[in-house]
Every structure is written in structure tokens, then in C-alpha cells.
ZADO-1210 file (C-alpha; in nm, 4 decimals, padded with zeros to 6 digits):
<atoms>
<atom x="00.6918" y="09.0375" z="-00.6021" code="UNK" pos="1"/>
<atom x="00.8410" y="09.3437" z="-00.4382" code="UNK" pos="2"/>
<atom x="01.1628" y="09.3639" z="-00.2357" code="UNK" pos="3"/>
<atom x="00.9844" y="09.3493" z="00.1028" code="UNK" pos="4"/>
<atom x="00.8091" y="09.0243" z="00.0163" code="UNK" pos="5"/>
<atom x="01.1381" y="08.8791" z="-00.1104" code="UNK" pos="6"/>
<atom x="01.3259" y="08.9778" z="00.2068" code="UNK" pos="7"/>
<atom x="01.0513" y="08.8375" z="00.4274" code="UNK" pos="8"/>
<atom x="01.0509" y="08.5117" z="00.2304" code="UNK" pos="9"/>
<atom x="01.4300" y="08.4877" z="00.2620" code="UNK" pos="10"/>
<atom x="01.4030" y="08.5487" z="00.6374" code="UNK" pos="11"/>
<atom x="01.1326" y="08.2829" z="00.6600" code="UNK" pos="12"/>
<atom x="01.3559" y="08.0295" z="00.4833" code="UNK" pos="13"/>
<atom x="01.6591" y="08.1184" z="00.6985" code="UNK" pos="14"/>
<atom x="01.4450" y="08.0766" z="01.0119" code="UNK" pos="15"/>
<atom x="01.3311" y="07.7361" z="00.8818" code="UNK" pos="16"/>
<atom x="01.6972" y="07.6373" z="00.8353" code="UNK" pos="17"/>
<atom x="01.7690" y="07.7448" z="01.1942" code="UNK" pos="18"/>
<atom x="01.4747" y="07.5412" z="01.3191" code="UNK" pos="19"/>
<atom x="01.5802" y="07.2274" z="01.1306" code="UNK" pos="20"/>
<atom x="01.9459" y="07.2700" z="01.2331" code="UNK" pos="21"/>
<atom x="01.8347" y="07.3117" z="01.5939" code="UNK" pos="22"/>
<atom x="01.6185" y="06.9997" z="01.5789" code="UNK" pos="23"/>
<atom x="01.9045" y="06.8000" z="01.4269" code="UNK" pos="24"/>
<atom x="02.1712" y="06.9279" z="01.6649" code="UNK" pos="25"/>
<atom x="01.9537" y="06.8831" z="01.9716" code="UNK" pos="26"/>
<atom x="01.8610" y="06.5316" z="01.8628" code="UNK" pos="27"/>
<atom x="02.2215" y="06.4279" z="01.8028" code="UNK" pos="28"/>
<atom x="02.3590" y="06.5730" z="02.1271" code="UNK" pos="29"/>
<atom x="02.0731" y="06.4543" z="02.3484" code="UNK" pos="30"/>
<atom x="02.0836" y="06.1134" z="02.1809" code="UNK" pos="31"/>
<atom x="02.4473" y="06.0829" z="02.2806" code="UNK" pos="32"/>
<atom x="02.3651" y="06.1974" z="02.6346" code="UNK" pos="33"/>
<atom x="02.0809" y="05.9453" z="02.6547" code="UNK" pos="34"/>
<atom x="02.3198" y="05.6608" z="02.5683" code="UNK" pos="35"/>
<atom x="02.5958" y="05.7720" z="02.8060" code="UNK" pos="36"/>
<atom x="02.6550" y="05.5765" z="03.1261" code="UNK" pos="37"/>
<atom x="02.8421" y="05.8633" z="03.2962" code="UNK" pos="38"/>
<atom x="02.6401" y="06.1251" z="03.4854" code="UNK" pos="39"/>
<atom x="02.8863" y="06.4074" z="03.4178" code="UNK" pos="40"/>
<atom x="02.8961" y="06.3284" z="03.0471" code="UNK" pos="41"/>
<atom x="02.5147" y="06.3271" z="03.0424" code="UNK" pos="42"/>
<atom x="02.5122" y="06.6634" z="03.2166" code="UNK" pos="43"/>
<atom x="02.7700" y="06.8207" z="02.9850" code="UNK" pos="44"/>
<atom x="02.5933" y="06.6926" z="02.6754" code="UNK" pos="45"/>
<atom x="02.2572" y="06.8175" z="02.8055" code="UNK" pos="46"/>
<atom x="02.4178" y="07.1594" z="02.8582" code="UNK" pos="47"/>
<atom x="02.5736" y="07.1320" z="02.5119" code="UNK" pos="48"/>
<atom x="02.2277" y="07.0839" z="02.3605" code="UNK" pos="49"/>
<atom x="02.1101" y="07.4226" z="02.4893" code="UNK" pos="50"/>
<atom x="02.2261" y="07.6307" z="02.1884" code="UNK" pos="51"/>
<atom x="02.0400" y="07.3912" z="01.9606" code="UNK" pos="52"/>
<atom x="01.7317" y="07.4172" z="02.1806" code="UNK" pos="53"/>
<atom x="01.7575" y="07.7967" z="02.1555" code="UNK" pos="54"/>
<atom x="01.7752" y="07.7644" z="01.7741" code="UNK" pos="55"/>
<atom x="01.4556" y="07.5549" z="01.7839" code="UNK" pos="56"/>
<atom x="01.2752" y="07.8106" z="02.0006" code="UNK" pos="57"/>
<atom x="01.3861" y="08.1184" z="01.8090" code="UNK" pos="58"/>
<atom x="01.3636" y="07.9500" z="01.4696" code="UNK" pos="59"/>
<atom x="01.0113" y="07.8217" z="01.5262" code="UNK" pos="60"/>
<atom x="00.8835" y="08.1599" z="01.6466" code="UNK" pos="61"/>
<atom x="01.0470" y="08.3397" z="01.3547" code="UNK" pos="62"/>
<atom x="00.9200" y="08.0847" z="01.1025" code="UNK" pos="63"/>
<atom x="00.5631" y="08.1524" z="01.2139" code="UNK" pos="64"/>
<atom x="00.5952" y="08.5312" z="01.2329" code="UNK" pos="65"/>
<atom x="00.7888" y="08.5666" z="00.9078" code="UNK" pos="66"/>
<atom x="00.5552" y="08.3185" z="00.7386" code="UNK" pos="67"/>
<atom x="00.2530" y="08.5334" z="00.8195" code="UNK" pos="68"/>
<atom x="00.4422" y="08.8497" z="00.7249" code="UNK" pos="69"/>
<atom x="00.5451" y="08.6927" z="00.3932" code="UNK" pos="70"/>
<atom x="00.1866" y="08.5871" z="00.3204" code="UNK" pos="71"/>
<atom x="00.0713" y="08.9416" z="00.3971" code="UNK" pos="72"/>
<atom x="00.3424" y="09.0981" z="00.1793" code="UNK" pos="73"/>
<atom x="00.2541" y="08.8641" z="-00.1072" code="UNK" pos="74"/>
<atom x="-00.1106" y="08.9663" z="-00.0825" code="UNK" pos="75"/>
<atom x="-00.2591" y="08.6383" z="00.0384" code="UNK" pos="76"/>
<atom x="-00.6033" y="08.6942" z="00.1928" code="UNK" pos="77"/>
<atom x="-00.6319" y="08.6176" z="00.5628" code="UNK" pos="78"/>
<atom x="-00.2526" y="08.5845" z="00.5832" code="UNK" pos="79"/>
<atom x="-00.2617" y="08.2821" z="00.3574" code="UNK" pos="80"/>
<atom x="-00.4964" y="08.0730" z="00.5682" code="UNK" pos="81"/>
<atom x="-00.7365" y="08.0440" z="00.2747" code="UNK" pos="82"/>
<atom x="-00.4642" y="07.8635" z="00.0769" code="UNK" pos="83"/>
<atom x="-00.4945" y="07.4915" z="00.1588" code="UNK" pos="84"/>
<atom x="-00.1235" y="07.4106" z="00.1965" code="UNK" pos="85"/>
<atom x="-00.0735" y="07.7091" z="00.4293" code="UNK" pos="86"/>
<atom x="-00.3785" y="07.6130" z="00.6346" code="UNK" pos="87"/>
<atom x="-00.2565" y="07.2526" z="00.6681" code="UNK" pos="88"/>
<atom x="00.0865" y="07.3824" z="00.7700" code="UNK" pos="89"/>
<atom x="-00.0664" y="07.5963" z="01.0435" code="UNK" pos="90"/>
<atom x="-00.2783" y="07.3049" z="01.1658" code="UNK" pos="91"/>
<atom x="00.0430" y="07.1008" z="01.1961" code="UNK" pos="92"/>
<atom x="00.2071" y="07.3828" z="01.3942" code="UNK" pos="93"/>
<atom x="-00.0698" y="07.4196" z="01.6544" code="UNK" pos="94"/>
<atom x="00.0137" y="07.0982" z="01.8465" code="UNK" pos="95"/>
<atom x="00.3817" y="07.1974" z="01.8585" code="UNK" pos="96"/>
<atom x="00.2850" y="07.5276" z="02.0194" code="UNK" pos="97"/>
<atom x="00.0633" y="07.3442" z="02.2696" code="UNK" pos="98"/>
<atom x="00.3428" y="07.0971" z="02.3558" code="UNK" pos="99"/>
<atom x="00.5482" y="07.3799" z="02.5086" code="UNK" pos="100"/>
<atom x="00.3269" y="07.4521" z="02.8135" code="UNK" pos="101"/>
<atom x="00.1732" y="07.1045" z="02.8280" code="UNK" pos="102"/>
<atom x="00.4835" y="06.8856" z="02.7943" code="UNK" pos="103"/>
<atom x="00.8177" y="07.0582" z="02.7426" code="UNK" pos="104"/>
<atom x="00.8112" y="07.3065" z="03.0305" code="UNK" pos="105"/>
<atom x="00.6804" y="07.0778" z="03.3098" code="UNK" pos="106"/>
<atom x="00.8788" y="06.7723" z="03.1944" code="UNK" pos="107"/>
<atom x="01.1879" y="06.9882" z="03.1456" code="UNK" pos="108"/>
<atom x="01.1653" y="07.1029" z="03.5072" code="UNK" pos="109"/>
<atom x="01.1385" y="06.7418" z="03.6230" code="UNK" pos="110"/>
<atom x="01.4360" y="06.6482" z="03.4080" code="UNK" pos="111"/>
<atom x="01.6457" y="06.9348" z="03.5509" code="UNK" pos="112"/>
<atom x="01.5567" y="06.8347" z="03.9076" code="UNK" pos="113"/>
<atom x="01.6398" y="06.4707" z="03.8365" code="UNK" pos="114"/>
<atom x="01.9694" y="06.5715" z="03.6741" code="UNK" pos="115"/>
<atom x="02.0628" y="06.7921" z="03.9704" code="UNK" pos="116"/>
<atom x="01.9829" y="06.5121" z="04.2159" code="UNK" pos="117"/>
<atom x="02.1767" y="06.2556" z="04.0119" code="UNK" pos="118"/>
<atom x="02.4794" y="06.4845" z="03.9872" code="UNK" pos="119"/>
<atom x="02.4751" y="06.5456" z="04.3612" code="UNK" pos="120"/>
<atom x="02.4798" y="06.1682" z="04.4152" code="UNK" pos="121"/>
<atom x="02.7336" y="06.1066" z="04.1401" code="UNK" pos="122"/>
<atom x="02.5220" y="05.8363" z="03.9728" code="UNK" pos="123"/>
<atom x="02.2478" y="05.8035" z="03.7151" code="UNK" pos="124"/>
<atom x="01.9428" y="05.7676" z="03.9365" code="UNK" pos="125"/>
<atom x="01.6176" y="05.5877" z="03.8518" code="UNK" pos="126"/>
<atom x="01.4444" y="05.9281" z="03.8399" code="UNK" pos="127"/>
<atom x="01.6914" y="06.0536" z="03.5803" code="UNK" pos="128"/>
<atom x="01.6569" y="05.7336" z="03.3795" code="UNK" pos="129"/>
<atom x="01.2798" y="05.7796" z="03.3882" code="UNK" pos="130"/>
<atom x="01.3172" y="06.1413" z="03.2756" code="UNK" pos="131"/>
<atom x="01.5324" y="06.0322" z="02.9813" code="UNK" pos="132"/>
<atom x="01.2638" y="05.7764" z="02.8861" code="UNK" pos="133"/>
<atom x="00.9655" y="06.0131" z="02.9193" code="UNK" pos="134"/>
<atom x="00.7121" y="05.8935" z="02.6615" code="UNK" pos="135"/>
<atom x="00.5317" y="06.2277" z="02.6337" code="UNK" pos="136"/>
<atom x="00.8546" y="06.4104" z="02.5513" code="UNK" pos="137"/>
<atom x="00.9543" y="06.1385" z="02.3033" code="UNK" pos="138"/>
<atom x="00.6143" y="06.1639" z="02.1339" code="UNK" pos="139"/>
<atom x="00.6295" y="06.5447" z="02.1183" code="UNK" pos="140"/>
<atom x="00.9811" y="06.5396" z="01.9718" code="UNK" pos="141"/>
<atom x="00.8838" y="06.2819" z="01.7093" code="UNK" pos="142"/>
<atom x="00.5822" y="06.4930" z="01.6210" code="UNK" pos="143"/>
<atom x="00.8087" y="06.7995" z="01.5870" code="UNK" pos="144"/>
<atom x="01.0214" y="06.6112" z="01.3350" code="UNK" pos="145"/>
<atom x="00.7300" y="06.4721" z="01.1375" code="UNK" pos="146"/>
<atom x="00.5360" y="06.7985" z="01.1306" code="UNK" pos="147"/>
<atom x="00.8455" y="06.9996" z="01.0368" code="UNK" pos="148"/>
<atom x="00.9256" y="06.7604" z="00.7514" code="UNK" pos="149"/>
<atom x="00.5667" y="06.7761" z="00.6260" code="UNK" pos="150"/>
<atom x="00.5583" y="07.1557" z="00.6501" code="UNK" pos="151"/>
<atom x="00.8857" y="07.1883" z="00.4577" code="UNK" pos="152"/>
<atom x="00.7449" y="06.9550" z="00.1909" code="UNK" pos="153"/>
<atom x="00.4235" y="07.1593" z="00.1733" code="UNK" pos="154"/>
<atom x="00.6198" y="07.4851" z="00.1577" code="UNK" pos="155"/>
<atom x="00.8387" y="07.3619" z="-00.1294" code="UNK" pos="156"/>
<atom x="00.5821" y="07.1621" z="-00.3281" code="UNK" pos="157"/>
<atom x="00.2661" y="07.3717" z="-00.2639" code="UNK" pos="158"/>
<atom x="00.0598" y="07.0683" z="-00.3710" code="UNK" pos="159"/>
<atom x="-00.2838" y="07.2270" z="-00.3333" code="UNK" pos="160"/>
</atoms>
């Protein structure tokens, strides 16, 4: 394997670390916010989760781009999509990409509006409580975790 393929693979792994760290950090901070009974603490924790959210966004984009670049540099045909474990990994990624415009962006806007309204009132409103308990967002976040864990396992084990 030449130096370019090695550097791309290293970048791919570092991006995967950033993605996983972002998922973990976001989950911990937002979990604490979710359990808080103080509107200002919820707000500050939600703001505090933003760097982790940025790590998820940047890390996930880089994982995909550097993954394809690594496959290309290693000489995989069709950027690796003919290799079963890479194909399965990409199939697991597709729903996560679709969650962004379908769930995360519109529900995020509703959450921000509910948070702004609750802060202006100084209480945790029913709308904010509902936003915290959004089933679609909870499903999408659980899927992110499961798919990421499966992809990491496929990447390390290369079972087929």
C-alpha cells in the first residue's frame, strides 16, 4: 500500500473517531439537558452540545469522503462497493443521510422555536417537553448509534 492510501486510511479512522466522540458527547450533554428541570440549564446544555453536533456533522461527511478516497487509493473497483462489507456499510449510511433533511433539520427548527418560547416564559413549556420527547428524533439517533457501531465492526472485522 502506498503512502497516499495509508494517509487516507488514517484520515478515515480519525474522522470515525471524531464521529463517535461527537455522538457520545452529544448524547451525554443532551441527556443531561433532557433530565434537567431548569429551563436555563436545559438551554445552556443544549448550546454546550453544539460542538459535539459539529463533530458528528464534519466527522460523518469526512468518514464517507475519506472512505471512498481510501477505497480508490487501495484499488478497489467501484470505490469498494463491490466488496460486501463496504456495500453493507454504505447501505447503513444512506438512512442517516436521509434523516438530515427528513427529521433533524425540521425537528431541530421546532425544538429551537420551543426552546426560545420556553426561555421567554421562564418555564419548561409543554411544547418544549414534546420536542425533547420527539419519537422520530429518538429513533434517528438510536439508528445513528446502531449503524455506526455496525459499520465500525464491519470496518475492523471485514467479515465478508
